[in-house]
C-alpha positions as CSV (number, residue, x, y, z in Angstrom):
1,M,-85.3,19.5,-23.6
2,S,-86.1,17.6,-26.7
3,P,-83.5,15.9,-28.9
4,G,-84.2,18.1,-31.8
5,S,-84.0,21.4,-29.9
6,P,-81.0,23.9,-30.5
7,A,-80.1,23.7,-26.8
8,F,-79.8,19.9,-27.0
9,A,-77.6,20.1,-30.1
10,L,-75.3,22.7,-28.4
11,G,-74.9,20.6,-25.3
12,Y,-74.1,17.5,-27.3
13,V,-71.4,19.3,-29.3
14,S,-69.8,20.6,-26.1
15,F,-69.9,17.2,-24.5
16,V,-68.3,15.5,-27.5
17,G,-65.6,18.2,-27.9
18,V,-64.6,18.0,-24.2
19,G,-64.4,14.2,-24.4
20,R,-62.2,14.3,-27.5
21,A,-59.9,16.9,-26.0
22,R,-59.4,14.7,-22.9
23,S,-58.9,11.6,-25.0
24,T,-56.2,13.5,-27.1
25,R,-54.4,14.6,-24.0
26,L,-54.4,11.1,-22.6
27,M,-53.0,9.6,-25.8
28,A,-50.3,12.3,-26.0
29,F,-49.3,11.5,-22.4
30,E,-49.3,7.7,-22.7
31,G,-47.5,7.5,-26.1
32,D,-48.4,5.2,-29.0
33,D,-46.7,2.1,-27.7
34,E,-47.7,2.3,-24.0
35,P,-50.8,0.6,-22.6
36,A,-53.5,2.6,-21.1
37,A,-53.4,3.2,-17.3
38,T,-55.4,0.7,-15.3
39,H,-57.6,1.3,-12.3
40,G,-55.5,2.1,-9.2
41,E,-52.4,3.1,-11.1
42,R,-51.1,6.5,-12.0
43,R,-48.6,7.4,-14.7
44,V,-45.7,9.8,-13.9
45,R,-43.8,11.3,-16.8
46,A,-40.0,10.9,-16.6
47,P,-37.8,13.8,-17.5
48,R,-37.3,14.3,-21.2
49,A,-34.0,12.7,-22.3
50,A,-31.8,13.6,-25.3
51,S,-33.8,11.1,-27.4
52,R,-37.5,10.5,-27.4
53,R,-36.8,6.8,-27.6
54,A,-34.9,7.0,-24.3
55,A,-37.8,8.7,-22.5
56,R,-39.7,6.3,-20.2
57,L,-42.7,6.4,-18.0
58,R,-42.6,5.4,-14.4
59,T,-45.6,3.6,-12.9
60,V,-46.1,4.3,-9.2
61,Q,-48.5,1.8,-7.6
62,M,-51.4,3.4,-5.8
63,Q,-53.4,1.8,-3.0
64,S,-56.8,3.3,-3.0
65,D,-59.9,2.4,-1.1
66,G,-62.1,4.1,-3.7
67,D,-61.4,7.6,-2.7
68,D,-59.8,9.5,-5.7
69,D,-58.7,12.3,-3.5
70,E,-56.5,10.1,-1.3
71,S,-52.8,11.0,-1.6
72,R,-50.6,8.5,-3.3
73,R,-48.6,6.1,-1.2
74,S,-45.0,7.4,-0.6
75,H,-43.6,5.1,2.1
76,P,-41.5,1.9,1.4
77,T,-42.7,-1.6,2.0
78,E,-41.3,-3.9,4.6
79,R,-38.6,-5.1,2.2
80,E,-37.6,-1.6,0.9
81,G,-35.8,1.4,2.2
82,Y,-34.4,4.7,1.2
83,D,-30.9,5.4,-0.3
84,R,-29.0,8.6,0.1
85,M,-30.8,10.2,-2.8
86,G,-34.2,9.5,-1.3
87,R,-35.0,6.7,-3.7
88,V,-36.8,3.5,-2.6
89,V,-34.4,0.5,-2.9
90,P,-34.6,-3.1,-1.8
91,Y,-33.1,-4.0,1.5
92,S,-31.0,-6.7,-0.3
93,K,-28.7,-4.0,-1.7
94,G,-28.3,-2.5,1.7
95,R,-27.4,-5.9,3.2
96,R,-24.8,-6.5,0.5
97,T,-23.2,-3.2,1.3
98,L,-23.2,-4.0,5.0
99,L,-21.6,-7.4,4.4
100,W,-18.9,-5.8,2.2
101,I,-18.1,-3.2,4.9
102,L,-17.9,-5.9,7.5
103,F,-15.6,-8.1,5.3
104,S,-13.3,-5.2,4.5
105,T,-13.1,-4.2,8.2
106,A,-12.2,-7.8,9.1
107,V,-9.5,-8.0,6.5
108,L,-8.0,-4.7,7.6
109,T,-8.1,-5.7,11.2
110,A,-6.3,-9.0,10.5
111,S,-3.7,-7.2,8.3
112,L,-2.9,-4.7,11.1
113,W,-2.7,-7.5,13.6
114,W,-0.3,-9.5,11.4
115,M,1.8,-6.4,10.8
116,G,2.0,-5.7,14.5
117,R,3.2,-9.3,15.2
118,R,5.8,-9.0,12.5
119,R,7.0,-5.7,13.9
120,A,7.1,-7.1,17.4
121,S,9.3,-10.0,16.3
122,G,11.6,-7.7,14.4
123,A,10.9,-9.5,11.1
124,P,10.3,-7.4,8.0
125,L,6.8,-7.0,6.5
126,V,8.0,-8.5,3.2
127,S,11.0,-10.6,2.6
128,L,12.8,-10.0,-0.7
129,R,15.7,-12.3,-0.1
130,A,18.1,-13.1,-2.9
131,P,20.5,-16.1,-2.9
132,R,23.6,-15.7,-0.8
133,P,26.5,-14.6,-3.0
134,R,29.5,-16.8,-3.5
135,G,32.6,-16.0,-1.5
136,V,31.0,-14.6,1.6
137,G,32.0,-16.5,4.8
138,S,35.5,-17.4,3.4
139,G,37.3,-15.2,5.9
140,E,38.7,-12.9,3.3
141,I,37.7,-9.3,2.5
142,R,37.2,-9.3,-1.2
143,A,37.1,-6.4,-3.7
144,C,33.9,-5.2,-5.3
145,P,33.0,-6.0,-8.8
146,S,34.0,-3.6,-11.5
147,G,31.5,-0.8,-11.9
148,A,29.6,-1.8,-8.7
149,L,27.5,1.0,-7.1
150,N,26.1,-1.1,-4.3
151,C,29.3,-2.2,-2.6
152,V,31.9,-0.7,-0.2
153,T,35.2,-2.4,0.7
154,T,38.6,-1.7,2.1
155,A,40.2,-4.1,-0.3
156,D,39.3,-2.3,-3.5
157,S,42.3,-1.0,-5.4
158,D,40.8,-0.5,-8.8
159,D,41.2,3.2,-9.6
160,R,38.2,3.2,-11.9
161,I,35.8,2.5,-9.0
162,R,37.9,3.7,-6.1
163,D,35.9,6.8,-5.6
164,T,32.6,4.9,-5.3
165,A,33.5,1.5,-3.7
166,Y,36.6,2.1,-1.6
167,A,36.6,3.1,2.1
168,P,39.6,3.4,4.4
169,P,40.0,0.7,7.2
170,W,39.4,1.5,10.8
171,A,42.3,1.7,13.3
172,Y,41.8,0.5,16.8
173,P,43.8,2.1,19.7
174,V,47.5,1.3,20.1
175,G,48.0,-1.2,22.9
176,M,44.6,-2.9,22.4
177,S,45.0,-6.5,21.4
178,P,43.4,-7.8,18.2
179,D,41.2,-10.2,20.2
180,E,39.9,-7.4,22.4
181,A,39.2,-5.3,19.3
182,Y,37.4,-8.4,17.8
183,R,35.2,-8.7,20.9
184,R,34.3,-5.0,20.8
185,V,33.4,-5.0,17.1
186,R,31.3,-8.1,17.7
187,E,29.4,-6.4,20.6
188,V,28.6,-3.4,18.5
189,I,27.3,-5.6,15.7
190,L,25.1,-7.6,18.1
191,H,23.6,-4.3,19.4
192,F,23.4,-2.5,16.1
193,P,21.8,1.0,16.6
194,G,20.2,1.3,13.2
195,R,16.7,0.3,12.1
196,E,18.0,-2.7,10.2
197,R,18.0,-6.2,11.7
198,A,21.5,-7.6,12.1
199,A,21.9,-11.4,12.1
200,L,25.3,-12.8,12.9
201,I,25.7,-15.7,10.4
202,L,29.3,-16.8,10.9
203,E,32.0,-15.9,13.3
204,R,35.6,-17.3,13.3
205,P,37.5,-16.2,16.4
206,D,40.7,-17.9,15.2
207,R,40.8,-15.5,12.2
208,R,38.9,-12.7,14.0
209,Y,36.3,-12.7,11.2
210,L,32.6,-11.9,11.3
211,Y,29.9,-12.4,8.6
212,V,26.6,-10.5,9.3
213,E,23.4,-10.2,7.3
214,F,21.5,-6.9,7.6
215,Q,17.9,-6.9,6.6
216,T,15.7,-3.8,6.0
217,P,12.6,-3.5,8.2
218,V,9.9,-3.1,5.5
219,L,10.9,-4.8,2.2
220,G,13.4,-7.2,3.7
221,F,16.3,-6.5,1.4
222,V,19.5,-8.3,2.6
223,D,23.0,-6.9,2.6
224,D,26.1,-8.9,3.4
225,V,28.7,-7.4,5.8
226,E,32.1,-8.9,6.5
227,L,34.6,-7.7,9.0
228,R,38.1,-8.9,9.9
229,I,40.4,-7.5,12.6
230,D,44.1,-7.5,11.6
231,A,46.9,-7.3,14.0
232,S,49.4,-4.5,13.9
233,S,52.7,-4.9,12.1
234,S,54.5,-2.9,14.7
235,P,53.9,-2.3,18.4
236,S,53.8,1.4,17.8
237,Q,51.3,1.2,15.0
238,P,47.6,0.5,15.5
239,G,45.8,-2.6,14.1
240,T,43.1,-2.3,11.6
241,V,39.5,-3.4,10.9
242,Q,39.0,-4.5,7.3
243,Y,35.4,-4.7,6.1
244,R,33.1,-5.2,3.1
245,S,29.4,-4.3,2.8
246,A,27.4,-5.2,-0.4
247,S,23.8,-5.3,-1.4
248,R,22.3,-8.4,-3.0
249,I,19.6,-6.7,-5.1
250,G,19.9,-3.6,-7.2
251,R,22.6,-1.9,-9.1
252,S,22.8,1.1,-6.7
253,D,22.4,1.1,-3.0
254,R,21.6,4.9,-2.7
255,G,24.3,5.1,0.0
256,A,22.8,2.5,2.3
257,N,26.1,0.5,2.8
258,R,28.1,3.6,3.7
259,A,25.4,4.8,6.0
260,R,25.4,1.4,7.8
261,L,29.2,1.4,8.2
262,A,29.1,5.0,9.5
263,L,26.7,3.9,12.3
264,I,29.0,1.0,13.2
265,L,32.0,3.4,13.3
266,Q,30.1,5.9,15.3
267,E,29.7,3.4,18.1
268,L,33.3,2.2,17.8
269,R,34.6,5.8,18.1
270,K,33.4,5.8,21.7
271,Q,36.0,3.1,22.3
272,G,38.8,4.7,20.5
273,F,38.4,3.4,16.9
274,R,38.8,5.8,14.0
275,P,39.6,5.7,10.3
276,V,43.3,5.1,9.5
277,T,43.3,8.4,7.6
278,E,42.7,10.2,10.9
279,A,45.1,8.0,12.8
280,Q,48.0,8.9,10.5
281,R,47.6,12.6,11.0
């Protein structure tokens, strides 16, 4: 077939047209600002984003021995692995995650061990102690401050707060000596049945006076409790237990002081103690 023949011209036009079409498709695939694909590499188009500027091409490295039909490499290298989405990620990220998990586990284990030790010793997990108020330990049962909602006492005579702060004294059985009543009250305090931790700070047997600190098991709030056993004014009348219980922190105790005193009285009832309001009936 000679160069000037019609068949040669038709073949040349077909060859040039096919070449230009392939070149146009390749340029449209690569973009105007991307370099052409080199030997051994294959371009993979990323999903179209909202903006053409955000669209990118991923280059997946191919290892080929000259055979164009060999499938592209899909396994990670020695320093790579798969994540949960099936993507190839460096092992360094996995190691950081593993170290973080181990560190968190160690901290949690140490915290649980420390909490167990604190629980075993009876100490609260956190100690929110406030300074000891003035007047406690004096041997006297004082009135509560005006407007106080975190204090209960038998000495309160203020009518404005009598409904919230006042509580009647406890009467011990007729015929029981004040010293015997003092010993029984002290025994109940030392074996307090509630969850709080009772610490006997001061005892004055000559005045039959006890000063106790009660501490909550978790946050370590401290309440001050004072008790004094008074002798009877008449052999036919029972003696009384005067007391005061007040919180150091907070304006309101949410009934904690009265609940504590109720537990103490519950144990003393087994030995004949009762409120004076019941004894007078």
